[in-house]
N, CA, C and O atoms as a CHARMM CRD file, in Angstrom:
* protein
*
  324
    1    1 UNK  N    -74.93800  -6.74900  14.76300 PROA 1      0.00000
    2    1 UNK  CA   -73.86500  -6.28100  15.41500 PROA 1      0.00000
    3    1 UNK  C    -73.25700  -6.26500  16.65200 PROA 1      0.00000
    4    1 UNK  O    -73.86600  -5.88400  17.65100 PROA 1      0.00000
    5    2 UNK  N    -71.75800  -6.76000  16.68800 PROA 2      0.00000
    6    2 UNK  CA   -72.16900  -5.91900  18.25300 PROA 2      0.00000
    7    2 UNK  C    -70.60500  -5.30000  18.81700 PROA 2      0.00000
    8    2 UNK  O    -69.48600  -5.63700  18.43300 PROA 2      0.00000
    9    3 UNK  N    -70.97200  -4.32200  19.82000 PROA 3      0.00000
   10    3 UNK  CA   -70.00700  -3.53200  19.92400 PROA 3      0.00000
   11    3 UNK  C    -69.55000  -3.45700  21.61800 PROA 3      0.00000
   12    3 UNK  O    -70.35600  -3.88300  22.44400 PROA 3      0.00000
   13    4 UNK  N    -68.50900  -3.01600  21.97400 PROA 4      0.00000
   14    4 UNK  CA   -68.19900  -3.41300  23.13500 PROA 4      0.00000
   15    4 UNK  C    -68.41000  -1.72600  23.59700 PROA 4      0.00000
   16    4 UNK  O    -67.67400  -0.98600  22.94400 PROA 4      0.00000
   17    5 UNK  N    -69.25700  -1.04400  24.57100 PROA 5      0.00000
   18    5 UNK  CA   -69.11000   0.57100  25.19200 PROA 5      0.00000
   19    5 UNK  C    -67.94700   0.79900  26.22000 PROA 5      0.00000
   20    5 UNK  O    -67.55300  -0.17400  26.86300 PROA 5      0.00000
   21    6 UNK  N    -67.51800   1.72700  26.36200 PROA 6      0.00000
   22    6 UNK  CA   -66.94600   1.71900  27.64400 PROA 6      0.00000
   23    6 UNK  C    -67.17200   3.53900  28.12700 PROA 6      0.00000
   24    6 UNK  O    -67.08600   4.51700  27.38500 PROA 6      0.00000
   25    7 UNK  N    -67.39200   3.51000  29.20100 PROA 7      0.00000
   26    7 UNK  CA   -67.82200   4.79600  29.97500 PROA 7      0.00000
   27    7 UNK  C    -66.77500   4.94200  30.90000 PROA 7      0.00000
   28    7 UNK  O    -66.03800   4.06900  31.36000 PROA 7      0.00000
   29    8 UNK  N    -66.79700   6.24000  31.13500 PROA 8      0.00000
   30    8 UNK  CA   -65.43300   6.80500  31.99200 PROA 8      0.00000
   31    8 UNK  C    -66.55700   8.40500  33.18200 PROA 8      0.00000
   32    8 UNK  O    -67.56000   9.07300  32.92900 PROA 8      0.00000
   33    9 UNK  N    -65.73400   8.33900  34.22600 PROA 9      0.00000
   34    9 UNK  CA   -65.64800   8.95100  35.34300 PROA 9      0.00000
   35    9 UNK  C    -67.30100   9.25800  35.30500 PROA 9      0.00000
   36    9 UNK  O    -67.94200   8.34200  35.81900 PROA 9      0.00000
   37   10 UNK  N    -68.00900  10.22600  34.86100 PROA 10     0.00000
   38   10 UNK  CA   -69.41300  10.54500  35.46100 PROA 10     0.00000
   39   10 UNK  C    -70.25000   9.92500  34.31000 PROA 10     0.00000
   40   10 UNK  O    -71.24800   9.26400  34.59700 PROA 10     0.00000
   41   11 UNK  N    -70.04200  10.03100  33.57800 PROA 11     0.00000
   42   11 UNK  CA   -70.61200   8.89700  32.86000 PROA 11     0.00000
   43   11 UNK  C    -70.90300   7.45900  33.20400 PROA 11     0.00000
   44   11 UNK  O    -72.02600   6.95800  33.16400 PROA 11     0.00000
   45   12 UNK  N    -69.62600   6.74800  33.59500 PROA 12     0.00000
   46   12 UNK  CA   -69.76000   5.63700  34.27900 PROA 12     0.00000
   47   12 UNK  C    -70.48900   4.96800  35.47300 PROA 12     0.00000
   48   12 UNK  O    -70.85700   3.79400  35.53300 PROA 12     0.00000
   49   13 UNK  N    -70.63700   5.99200  36.46900 PROA 13     0.00000
   50   13 UNK  CA   -71.45600   6.35100  37.66200 PROA 13     0.00000
   51   13 UNK  C    -72.57500   6.59900  37.03800 PROA 13     0.00000
   52   13 UNK  O    -73.40500   5.86200  37.57200 PROA 13     0.00000
   53   14 UNK  N    -73.18700   7.34100  36.04200 PROA 14     0.00000
   54   14 UNK  CA   -74.51200   7.47900  35.91000 PROA 14     0.00000
   55   14 UNK  C    -75.13500   6.15600  35.46100 PROA 14     0.00000
   56   14 UNK  O    -76.19300   5.89400  36.03400 PROA 14     0.00000
   57   15 UNK  N    -74.74400   5.34300  34.63600 PROA 15     0.00000
   58   15 UNK  CA   -74.81500   4.28100  33.99100 PROA 15     0.00000
   59   15 UNK  C    -74.50300   2.65500  35.28600 PROA 15     0.00000
   60   15 UNK  O    -75.18100   1.64000  35.44600 PROA 15     0.00000
   61   16 UNK  N    -73.68400   2.94400  35.70500 PROA 16     0.00000
   62   16 UNK  CA   -73.67800   2.05900  37.12400 PROA 16     0.00000
   63   16 UNK  C    -72.30500   0.86100  37.00600 PROA 16     0.00000
   64   16 UNK  O    -71.87600   0.15900  37.92200 PROA 16     0.00000
   65   17 UNK  N    -71.77500   0.92300  35.44200 PROA 17     0.00000
   66   17 UNK  CA   -71.27100   0.05700  34.76700 PROA 17     0.00000
   67   17 UNK  C    -70.24400   0.79700  34.15000 PROA 17     0.00000
   68   17 UNK  O    -70.39400   2.01000  34.00000 PROA 17     0.00000
   69   18 UNK  N    -68.72700  -0.04700  33.59200 PROA 18     0.00000
   70   18 UNK  CA   -67.70900   0.43300  33.53400 PROA 18     0.00000
   71   18 UNK  C    -67.87000   0.34800  31.82900 PROA 18     0.00000
   72   18 UNK  O    -67.45400   1.40100  31.34700 PROA 18     0.00000
   73   19 UNK  N    -68.12800  -0.15900  31.27100 PROA 19     0.00000
   74   19 UNK  CA   -69.03000  -1.22400  30.17600 PROA 19     0.00000
   75   19 UNK  C    -70.10000  -1.75600  30.28900 PROA 19     0.00000
   76   19 UNK  O    -70.89000  -1.95200  31.21300 PROA 19     0.00000
   77   20 UNK  N    -70.02800  -2.08700  28.71000 PROA 20     0.00000
   78   20 UNK  CA   -71.07200  -2.76800  28.02300 PROA 20     0.00000
   79   20 UNK  C    -71.00900  -3.55400  27.03800 PROA 20     0.00000
   80   20 UNK  O    -69.98600  -3.33300  26.38800 PROA 20     0.00000
   81   21 UNK  N    -71.83700  -4.64800  26.48400 PROA 21     0.00000
   82   21 UNK  CA   -72.12300  -5.31000  24.80600 PROA 21     0.00000
   83   21 UNK  C    -73.19100  -4.96900  24.50400 PROA 21     0.00000
   84   21 UNK  O    -74.14000  -5.53700  25.04600 PROA 21     0.00000
   85   22 UNK  N    -73.43200  -3.93300  23.54700 PROA 22     0.00000
   86   22 UNK  CA   -74.57900  -3.95200  22.61800 PROA 22     0.00000
   87   22 UNK  C    -74.70300  -4.58800  21.42100 PROA 22     0.00000
   88   22 UNK  O    -73.78100  -4.65400  20.60900 PROA 22     0.00000
   89   23 UNK  N    -76.00300  -5.15500  21.22500 PROA 23     0.00000
   90   23 UNK  CA   -76.15800  -5.80900  19.83600 PROA 23     0.00000
   91   23 UNK  C    -76.98600  -4.83000  18.99800 PROA 23     0.00000
   92   23 UNK  O    -78.15400  -4.61100  19.32200 PROA 23     0.00000
   93   24 UNK  N    -76.34600  -4.13500  17.76400 PROA 24     0.00000
   94   24 UNK  CA   -76.98800  -3.19900  17.03500 PROA 24     0.00000
   95   24 UNK  C    -77.43600  -3.55800  15.76400 PROA 24     0.00000
   96   24 UNK  O    -76.91600  -4.54400  15.24100 PROA 24     0.00000
   97   25 UNK  N    -78.34500  -2.91500  15.14400 PROA 25     0.00000
   98   25 UNK  CA   -78.68400  -3.33600  14.10800 PROA 25     0.00000
   99   25 UNK  C    -77.36300  -2.66200  12.86900 PROA 25     0.00000
  100   25 UNK  O    -76.83600  -1.65900  13.35200 PROA 25     0.00000
  101   26 UNK  N    -76.89300  -2.96100  11.71000 PROA 26     0.00000
  102   26 UNK  CA   -76.45400  -1.82600  10.79100 PROA 26     0.00000
  103   26 UNK  C    -77.43000  -1.44400  10.14600 PROA 26     0.00000
  104   26 UNK  O    -78.50800  -2.00600   9.95000 PROA 26     0.00000
  105   27 UNK  N    -76.98000  -0.29300   9.74500 PROA 27     0.00000
  106   27 UNK  CA   -76.30100   0.47600  10.20400 PROA 27     0.00000
  107   27 UNK  C    -76.51800   1.28800  11.89600 PROA 27     0.00000
  108   27 UNK  O    -77.49000   1.75900  12.48600 PROA 27     0.00000
  109   28 UNK  N    -74.60700   1.08200  12.32000 PROA 28     0.00000
  110   28 UNK  CA   -75.41300   2.16200  13.43700 PROA 28     0.00000
  111   28 UNK  C    -74.23700   2.82600  13.91600 PROA 28     0.00000
  112   28 UNK  O    -73.08700   2.44500  13.69600 PROA 28     0.00000
  113   29 UNK  N    -74.61900   3.98000  14.67800 PROA 29     0.00000
  114   29 UNK  CA   -73.68000   5.40400  14.83900 PROA 29     0.00000
  115   29 UNK  C    -73.35600   4.91900  16.46600 PROA 29     0.00000
  116   29 UNK  O    -73.95400   4.09800  17.16200 PROA 29     0.00000
  117   30 UNK  N    -72.29400   5.67700  16.73700 PROA 30     0.00000
  118   30 UNK  CA   -72.27000   6.00700  18.34900 PROA 30     0.00000
  119   30 UNK  C    -73.47700   6.66900  18.99400 PROA 30     0.00000
  120   30 UNK  O    -73.65000   6.34200  20.16800 PROA 30     0.00000
  121   31 UNK  N    -74.34300   7.52500  18.48200 PROA 31     0.00000
  122   31 UNK  CA   -75.31400   8.41300  18.89900 PROA 31     0.00000
  123   31 UNK  C    -76.35000   6.80300  19.16500 PROA 31     0.00000
  124   31 UNK  O    -76.99100   6.53200  20.18000 PROA 31     0.00000
  125   32 UNK  N    -76.23700   6.07200  18.07600 PROA 32     0.00000
  126   32 UNK  CA   -77.32900   5.07700  18.44700 PROA 32     0.00000
  127   32 UNK  C    -76.96400   4.50300  19.83800 PROA 32     0.00000
  128   32 UNK  O    -77.73700   4.62900  20.78800 PROA 32     0.00000
  129   33 UNK  N    -75.80600   3.88800  19.93600 PROA 33     0.00000
  130   33 UNK  CA   -75.10900   3.19800  21.14100 PROA 33     0.00000
  131   33 UNK  C    -75.58500   4.30700  22.64200 PROA 33     0.00000
  132   33 UNK  O    -76.10800   4.04400  23.72500 PROA 33     0.00000
  133   34 UNK  N    -75.09500   5.57100  22.01900 PROA 34     0.00000
  134   34 UNK  CA   -75.35600   6.26100  23.55600 PROA 34     0.00000
  135   34 UNK  C    -77.04100   6.29800  23.82100 PROA 34     0.00000
  136   34 UNK  O    -77.51900   6.53900  24.92900 PROA 34     0.00000
  137   35 UNK  N    -77.84800   6.01700  22.61000 PROA 35     0.00000
  138   35 UNK  CA   -79.59000   6.51200  22.73300 PROA 35     0.00000
  139   35 UNK  C    -80.04600   5.23100  23.35800 PROA 35     0.00000
  140   35 UNK  O    -81.03500   5.20900  24.09200 PROA 35     0.00000
  141   36 UNK  N    -79.32300   4.13300  23.07300 PROA 36     0.00000
  142   36 UNK  CA   -79.74200   2.95900  23.67800 PROA 36     0.00000
  143   36 UNK  C    -78.97700   2.80200  25.37400 PROA 36     0.00000
  144   36 UNK  O    -79.62500   2.38300  26.33300 PROA 36     0.00000
  145   37 UNK  N    -77.76400   3.15500  25.44900 PROA 37     0.00000
  146   37 UNK  CA   -77.12100   3.02400  26.71100 PROA 37     0.00000
  147   37 UNK  C    -78.52300   3.99400  27.46200 PROA 37     0.00000
  148   37 UNK  O    -79.40700   3.40700  28.08800 PROA 37     0.00000
  149   38 UNK  N    -78.52900   5.56200  27.26500 PROA 38     0.00000
  150   38 UNK  CA   -79.41500   6.66200  28.01900 PROA 38     0.00000
  151   38 UNK  C    -81.10600   5.49000  28.24700 PROA 38     0.00000
  152   38 UNK  O    -81.74600   5.18600  29.25400 PROA 38     0.00000
  153   39 UNK  N    -81.26700   5.17000  26.89000 PROA 39     0.00000
  154   39 UNK  CA   -82.28400   4.59200  27.27700 PROA 39     0.00000
  155   39 UNK  C    -82.73300   3.36200  28.73000 PROA 39     0.00000
  156   39 UNK  O    -83.87600   3.10000  29.10400 PROA 39     0.00000
  157   40 UNK  N    -81.79500   2.96000  29.13900 PROA 40     0.00000
  158   40 UNK  CA   -81.25900   1.57700  30.30400 PROA 40     0.00000
  159   40 UNK  C    -80.94900   2.92300  31.27200 PROA 40     0.00000
  160   40 UNK  O    -80.64000   2.49700  32.38500 PROA 40     0.00000
  161   41 UNK  N    -80.93400   3.68700  31.25700 PROA 41     0.00000
  162   41 UNK  CA   -80.40300   4.47100  32.39600 PROA 41     0.00000
  163   41 UNK  C    -80.58800   5.96700  32.41100 PROA 41     0.00000
  164   41 UNK  O    -79.51000   6.55600  32.33200 PROA 41     0.00000
  165   42 UNK  N    -81.49000   6.63600  32.47900 PROA 42     0.00000
  166   42 UNK  CA   -82.11300   8.07100  32.34300 PROA 42     0.00000
  167   42 UNK  C    -80.90800   8.93900  32.54600 PROA 42     0.00000
  168   42 UNK  O    -80.41900   9.47500  31.55200 PROA 42     0.00000
  169   43 UNK  N    -80.37500   9.13600  33.73200 PROA 43     0.00000
  170   43 UNK  CA   -79.06900   9.45600  34.27100 PROA 43     0.00000
  171   43 UNK  C    -78.20000   9.88000  33.10500 PROA 43     0.00000
  172   43 UNK  O    -77.94500  11.08300  33.03000 PROA 43     0.00000
  173   44 UNK  N    -77.73700   9.11300  32.23900 PROA 44     0.00000
  174   44 UNK  CA   -76.54700   9.24700  31.42700 PROA 44     0.00000
  175   44 UNK  C    -76.98900  10.36300  30.06900 PROA 44     0.00000
  176   44 UNK  O    -76.26300  10.88900  29.22600 PROA 44     0.00000
  177   45 UNK  N    -78.97200  10.47800  30.35000 PROA 45     0.00000
  178   45 UNK  CA   -78.69400  11.35700  28.69500 PROA 45     0.00000
  179   45 UNK  C    -78.58500  12.59000  28.92800 PROA 45     0.00000
  180   45 UNK  O    -78.36800  13.30600  27.95100 PROA 45     0.00000
  181   46 UNK  N    -78.71100  13.29000  30.40900 PROA 46     0.00000
  182   46 UNK  CA   -78.52800  14.68600  30.72000 PROA 46     0.00000
  183   46 UNK  C    -76.39900  15.05200  30.89000 PROA 46     0.00000
  184   46 UNK  O    -75.87900  16.08700  31.30600 PROA 46     0.00000
  185   47 UNK  N    -75.57000  13.55600  30.30700 PROA 47     0.00000
  186   47 UNK  CA   -74.02900  13.84500  30.29400 PROA 47     0.00000
  187   47 UNK  C    -73.97100  14.43000  28.45900 PROA 47     0.00000
  188   47 UNK  O    -73.11000  15.15800  27.96300 PROA 47     0.00000
  189   48 UNK  N    -74.98800  13.91700  27.87900 PROA 48     0.00000
  190   48 UNK  CA   -74.41900  14.12200  26.22100 PROA 48     0.00000
  191   48 UNK  C    -73.78400  15.09000  25.97400 PROA 48     0.00000
  192   48 UNK  O    -72.70800  14.97100  25.38700 PROA 48     0.00000
  193   49 UNK  N    -74.25700  16.28600  26.34100 PROA 49     0.00000
  194   49 UNK  CA   -73.84900  17.58100  25.50800 PROA 49     0.00000
  195   49 UNK  C    -72.47000  18.01100  25.87500 PROA 49     0.00000
  196   49 UNK  O    -71.84000  18.79600  25.16600 PROA 49     0.00000
  197   50 UNK  N    -71.94400  17.45000  27.09100 PROA 50     0.00000
  198   50 UNK  CA   -70.55100  17.42300  27.25500 PROA 50     0.00000
  199   50 UNK  C    -69.75000  16.55000  27.12600 PROA 50     0.00000
  200   50 UNK  O    -68.63900  16.73000  27.62400 PROA 50     0.00000
  201   51 UNK  N    -70.08600  15.07600  26.28600 PROA 51     0.00000
  202   51 UNK  CA   -69.43400  13.73300  26.45300 PROA 51     0.00000
  203   51 UNK  C    -68.49900  13.80300  24.85900 PROA 51     0.00000
  204   51 UNK  O    -69.06600  14.19700  23.84000 PROA 51     0.00000
  205   52 UNK  N    -67.35000  13.45800  24.85500 PROA 52     0.00000
  206   52 UNK  CA   -66.75700  13.13300  23.51900 PROA 52     0.00000
  207   52 UNK  C    -66.91600  11.72500  23.07300 PROA 52     0.00000
  208   52 UNK  O    -67.22400  10.84900  23.88100 PROA 52     0.00000
  209   53 UNK  N    -66.70300  11.46000  21.72000 PROA 53     0.00000
  210   53 UNK  CA   -66.59500  10.12300  21.87500 PROA 53     0.00000
  211   53 UNK  C    -65.67500   9.49800  20.79600 PROA 53     0.00000
  212   53 UNK  O    -65.43400   9.90400  19.65900 PROA 53     0.00000
  213   54 UNK  N    -65.27300   8.51900  21.38500 PROA 54     0.00000
  214   54 UNK  CA   -64.12900   7.60300  20.80700 PROA 54     0.00000
  215   54 UNK  C    -64.50500   6.30900  20.31200 PROA 54     0.00000
  216   54 UNK  O    -65.11800   5.56000  21.07300 PROA 54     0.00000
  217   55 UNK  N    -64.04400   5.69600  18.38900 PROA 55     0.00000
  218   55 UNK  CA   -64.00000   4.64300  18.05800 PROA 55     0.00000
  219   55 UNK  C    -62.53400   3.84800  18.38200 PROA 55     0.00000
  220   55 UNK  O    -61.42900   4.39000  18.41400 PROA 55     0.00000
  221   56 UNK  N    -62.76900   2.71500  18.56600 PROA 56     0.00000
  222   56 UNK  CA   -61.53700   2.35100  18.48000 PROA 56     0.00000
  223   56 UNK  C    -60.19000   3.00800  18.43300 PROA 56     0.00000
  224   56 UNK  O    -59.25000   2.94400  17.64100 PROA 56     0.00000
  225   57 UNK  N    -60.54200   4.05000  20.21200 PROA 57     0.00000
  226   57 UNK  CA   -59.08500   4.74400  20.61700 PROA 57     0.00000
  227   57 UNK  C    -59.08300   5.98500  19.74400 PROA 57     0.00000
  228   57 UNK  O    -58.24000   6.84600  19.99800 PROA 57     0.00000
  229   58 UNK  N    -59.78800   6.14100  18.91400 PROA 58     0.00000
  230   58 UNK  CA   -59.65500   7.47000  18.40100 PROA 58     0.00000
  231   58 UNK  C    -60.83300   7.98900  18.14800 PROA 58     0.00000
  232   58 UNK  O    -61.81300   7.32400  17.81200 PROA 58     0.00000
  233   59 UNK  N    -60.80500   9.39500  18.31600 PROA 59     0.00000
  234   59 UNK  CA   -61.64200  10.70800  18.57700 PROA 59     0.00000
  235   59 UNK  C    -62.53500  10.34100  17.50100 PROA 59     0.00000
  236   59 UNK  O    -62.04300   9.67300  16.59200 PROA 59     0.00000
  237   60 UNK  N    -63.86400  10.68100  17.42900 PROA 60     0.00000
  238   60 UNK  CA   -64.70400  10.17900  16.07600 PROA 60     0.00000
  239   60 UNK  C    -65.63400  11.23300  16.17100 PROA 60     0.00000
  240   60 UNK  O    -65.34600  12.11500  16.98100 PROA 60     0.00000
  241   61 UNK  N    -66.87500  11.37100  15.41700 PROA 61     0.00000
  242   61 UNK  CA   -68.15400  12.22800  14.99600 PROA 61     0.00000
  243   61 UNK  C    -69.22700  11.42500  15.84300 PROA 61     0.00000
  244   61 UNK  O    -69.07600  10.20700  15.75100 PROA 61     0.00000
  245   62 UNK  N    -70.28900  11.84000  16.65600 PROA 62     0.00000
  246   62 UNK  CA   -71.58000  10.80600  16.96000 PROA 62     0.00000
  247   62 UNK  C    -72.22200  10.18800  15.47300 PROA 62     0.00000
  248   62 UNK  O    -72.84800   9.12900  15.51200 PROA 62     0.00000
  249   63 UNK  N    -72.08700  10.69300  14.56300 PROA 63     0.00000
  250   63 UNK  CA   -72.19900  10.17600  13.25600 PROA 63     0.00000
  251   63 UNK  C    -72.12000   8.79400  12.56600 PROA 63     0.00000
  252   63 UNK  O    -72.89500   8.03300  11.98700 PROA 63     0.00000
  253   64 UNK  N    -70.08700   8.86100  13.09300 PROA 64     0.00000
  254   64 UNK  CA   -69.91800   8.30200  12.42100 PROA 64     0.00000
  255   64 UNK  C    -70.16600   6.61900  12.09900 PROA 64     0.00000
  256   64 UNK  O    -70.77100   6.05900  13.01300 PROA 64     0.00000
  257   65 UNK  N    -69.76100   5.66700  10.84900 PROA 65     0.00000
  258   65 UNK  CA   -70.64600   4.70900  10.56000 PROA 65     0.00000
  259   65 UNK  C    -69.94600   3.11400  11.94600 PROA 65     0.00000
  260   65 UNK  O    -68.73300   2.98200  11.78500 PROA 65     0.00000
  261   66 UNK  N    -70.29900   2.48700  12.64100 PROA 66     0.00000
  262   66 UNK  CA   -69.97100   1.36200  13.14100 PROA 66     0.00000
  263   66 UNK  C    -69.71300   0.20900  12.74200 PROA 66     0.00000
  264   66 UNK  O    -70.72800  -0.38600  12.38200 PROA 66     0.00000
  265   67 UNK  N    -68.85300  -0.32000  12.65700 PROA 67     0.00000
  266   67 UNK  CA   -68.53400  -1.79900  12.55000 PROA 67     0.00000
  267   67 UNK  C    -68.47100  -2.93300  13.09400 PROA 67     0.00000
  268   67 UNK  O    -67.47100  -3.07500  13.79800 PROA 67     0.00000
  269   68 UNK  N    -69.15800  -3.80000  13.03900 PROA 68     0.00000
  270   68 UNK  CA   -69.26800  -5.19900  14.29600 PROA 68     0.00000
  271   68 UNK  C    -67.39600  -5.26500  14.92100 PROA 68     0.00000
  272   68 UNK  O    -66.39500  -5.24400  14.20400 PROA 68     0.00000
  273   69 UNK  N    -67.43000  -5.31100  15.78500 PROA 69     0.00000
  274   69 UNK  CA   -66.14200  -5.66500  17.13300 PROA 69     0.00000
  275   69 UNK  C    -65.79200  -3.99900  17.46100 PROA 69     0.00000
  276   69 UNK  O    -65.12400  -3.75500  18.46500 PROA 69     0.00000
  277   70 UNK  N    -66.22600  -2.95500  16.65300 PROA 70     0.00000
  278   70 UNK  CA   -65.88000  -1.66700  17.40000 PROA 70     0.00000
  279   70 UNK  C    -65.75800  -2.04300  18.78500 PROA 70     0.00000
  280   70 UNK  O    -66.13600  -3.00200  19.45800 PROA 70     0.00000
  281   71 UNK  N    -65.02500  -0.84100  19.02800 PROA 71     0.00000
  282   71 UNK  CA   -65.14900  -0.55000  20.94400 PROA 71     0.00000
  283   71 UNK  C    -65.54700   0.97100  20.38000 PROA 71     0.00000
  284   71 UNK  O    -65.21300   1.45200  19.29700 PROA 71     0.00000
  285   72 UNK  N    -66.43000   1.64500  21.51600 PROA 72     0.00000
  286   72 UNK  CA   -66.89700   3.01400  21.42700 PROA 72     0.00000
  287   72 UNK  C    -66.84700   3.54300  22.64000 PROA 72     0.00000
  288   72 UNK  O    -67.60600   3.17600  23.53700 PROA 72     0.00000
  289   73 UNK  N    -65.77200   4.63500  22.81300 PROA 73     0.00000
  290   73 UNK  CA   -65.82000   5.13100  24.40400 PROA 73     0.00000
  291   73 UNK  C    -66.50700   6.51500  24.75200 PROA 73     0.00000
  292   73 UNK  O    -66.32900   7.41400  23.93000 PROA 73     0.00000
  293   74 UNK  N    -67.14500   6.74700  25.68900 PROA 74     0.00000
  294   74 UNK  CA   -67.74000   8.25700  25.77000 PROA 74     0.00000
  295   74 UNK  C    -66.92800   8.40400  27.22700 PROA 74     0.00000
  296   74 UNK  O    -66.76400   7.72300  28.24000 PROA 74     0.00000
  297   75 UNK  N    -66.48800   9.81500  26.67000 PROA 75     0.00000
  298   75 UNK  CA   -64.95900  10.09300  27.47100 PROA 75     0.00000
  299   75 UNK  C    -65.66200  12.19900  27.99900 PROA 75     0.00000
  300   75 UNK  O    -65.98600  13.10200  27.22800 PROA 75     0.00000
  301   76 UNK  N    -65.61900  12.18900  29.72700 PROA 76     0.00000
  302   76 UNK  CA   -66.06900  13.27100  29.54100 PROA 76     0.00000
  303   76 UNK  C    -65.04300  14.36700  29.75800 PROA 76     0.00000
  304   76 UNK  O    -63.84600  14.10200  29.86600 PROA 76     0.00000
  305   77 UNK  N    -65.43300  15.36300  29.80900 PROA 77     0.00000
  306   77 UNK  CA   -64.37600  16.44100  29.75100 PROA 77     0.00000
  307   77 UNK  C    -63.37000  16.22200  30.90000 PROA 77     0.00000
  308   77 UNK  O    -63.70300  15.69500  31.96200 PROA 77     0.00000
  309   78 UNK  N    -61.64000  16.82000  30.52700 PROA 78     0.00000
  310   78 UNK  CA   -60.99900  16.17600  31.72500 PROA 78     0.00000
  311   78 UNK  C    -60.43800  17.60900  31.99400 PROA 78     0.00000
  312   78 UNK  O    -60.49700  18.63300  31.31300 PROA 78     0.00000
  313   79 UNK  N    -59.78600  17.30800  33.39800 PROA 79     0.00000
  314   79 UNK  CA   -59.80300  19.18500  34.13600 PROA 79     0.00000
  315   79 UNK  C    -58.63500  18.52700  34.83100 PROA 79     0.00000
  316   79 UNK  O    -58.43800  17.33300  35.05600 PROA 79     0.00000
  317   80 UNK  N    -57.72700  19.85900  35.18700 PROA 80     0.00000
  318   80 UNK  CA   -56.40300  19.36600  35.67700 PROA 80     0.00000
  319   80 UNK  C    -55.50000  20.85500  35.77800 PROA 80     0.00000
  320   80 UNK  O    -55.70700  22.02200  35.44400 PROA 80     0.00000
  321   81 UNK  N    -54.57200  20.22000  36.32900 PROA 81     0.00000
  322   81 UNK  CA   -53.51000  21.97100  36.75800 PROA 81     0.00000
  323   81 UNK  C    -52.31200  21.36900  35.94200 PROA 81     0.00000
  324   81 UNK  O    -51.26700  22.00800  35.81800 PROA 81     0.00000
């Protein structure tokens, strides 16, 4: 299956790109996506505890099942006033 991954803020900086397309074996989860990305960019692995995940623009759990064509986003906490 193929999924598109989007990264924001510090996650994007750590990975060096704002997005990527991953080929995964089913069944797959957002955690599987993240592990693959962190394997390509070890700086990304330390950010996981602070990230939220979304699938198709809806907040999701790291263990949710993905389907072919899904979009997975890794979102750092937002601060502001």
